[in-house]
C-alpha positions, 0 to 999 in steps of 0.5 A: 970477242964472243958474239952474244945471241940472246941474254935478258937484262934480268939475267945480266943484273948480277954481272953487269958493270956499273961504272957510276953509283946509283940506285935502281928506280922505276918510272913514275908511271910504271912499277918497273922502268920502261925498257927493262929493270936495268934502265932504272939505274942512275949510273952507267950500265954496260954488259961485262966484257964490252970494250970500254965506253968513251968518255962522256960528259953528258949527265945522261945518254943512251946507245941503242941498235935501231934495228933490233931495239937493243940498248947497248949502253946507257947512263941514267936513261930515264933521268928527266931533264929539260930537252931544249930543241930535241923536243922538236923531234916529237913536234915533227913526228906528231904533226907530219901525219896531221898536216898537208905539206902543201897547205899555205900558212900565214903565221901570226905575229905572235909566232913571228916574235918567238924568242931564240933560234928562228928562221925569220918568219913574217906574217904573210901567206907565203909558207907551205907546211913543208917549208915550216917543217924543214925550218923546224928540223934544220935550223931549229926554228922556234917561230916555225914550231909555233906557226905549225902548232897554229896550223894544227888548231893552236898551241894547246891542241898541239901540246895535247897531241904531242903528249898523246903521241909520247904516251903512244910511244911509251915515252913516259918521261916526256912532257911537252909544255912548248912546241919548240922546246923552250924551257918551261916548268914541268917540261921534261924528257929523257935520253931513253925517250929521245931514242924512242922518238928518234927511232919512230921518226926514222920510220917516216920518210918525210921525217928522214928527209927533214932531219937529213937535208943539209941545205934548202931554200926558204921563202922570203917576201917578194917571191925571193928565197934564201938558203938555210943550212942544217944545224947538225954538225955531223951531217956530211962529217960523220960517215953514215950520219942520218941526222935528227936533232940537237938542242941547247938552252942555258938551263937545259945545257946541250942535248942531242939525239941522232942516228947513223947507218953503216953496213946496213945497220943503224945506231942511235945515240942520245945525250942530255945535259952536256955542259960543253960541246958534245959533237966529238963525244957523240961520234965516239959513242956512235963508233962504240955502238957500231963496234958493240952491236951484236957483240955485247949483251943488251942492257935494255930494250927500246920498246914499241908503241902501244898497240892500237885497239882492234875494232870489231865488225858486226855481221852485215854492218860497218866496223865499230870500236869494241866497247871499252868497259865490256871485257867481252862483246855481247853474243850475236843477236842478244841485243836485238832479242832483248829489245824485242822482248822489251817492246812486247812487254811495254806494248802489252802493259800499255794495251792493258792500261788503255782497256782498263781506262775504257772500262772505267769510263763506261762504268762511270757514265752509267752511274748517277752516284759519284765515281768510286776512286780507282785502285792505286797503280804504278807511278 
């Protein structure tokens, strides 16, 4: 197959193979879909000449080259679905930089009573943040997610932080309503967003450790420990599997986002709303991605995070953020000059007023008649 070096998604629009019907659509937040115009398709989109895609029962999927950010194939990539526990990847990515991994945590009774998959917390001060992050990503601990949110200042604050992180990553289909992915009205993500989140997570060493650990000891009361095993069935069974996160609820159905690395290259696969077991299909999509990488034209791009605003540094002073509402900073010395003139003007007006007041008092003191009303002045 001829190697493709550079082709834009726009140029391919007239010749791509659409394997399922679907009109193009833009994200609710953008005039064009994030990642390129072809990412707005509801059906399967892949470049012509590519080897046939494996059969996939997911309502949505993305196959991407994590190294270049190229989306190699997709189906309804921006379709919004319930993410189930794949949302925990965003929870971990948000909280890892914010929490001291050695901090000791005492979970609330509310955290310990959370429904669904759990690591089995008790309201005792025996857990480190490190333990809870392991439980979050290895055994999908819904209780661990709430305990971590409490440690971060509460569930409401953590959800605000998670949604801010999603916006920073340009994962605009993602709305977090729970820190653990349990279904809640208004909560959503997309296969495209899950790929973005996983790619950002893989750049963090702690994140990679948590998603790639097969087994680990977890604290129990009385100074004891028990062993927990990662729920990702591809760890140790698929060559090069790095891991990330799987999820399932009765409403969301099956979902998964993960990555594998072979011969120095990393492929990301995300699937959403799969009605049965997706593990074999994920393996087939990963195999397809490794074979297609560098050989087919990309149909989109995993975009980078929103760049942080650069602070300005006044001469001789500490760095301060640039004014948001001012397109260009004021010229150096302009503010000080204006302030000096204002002080001189105010001082002159005050002195003149005091002089007039003194003259009027002396004039009134030398007269026997009633004083003459003063001339009107500024309020």
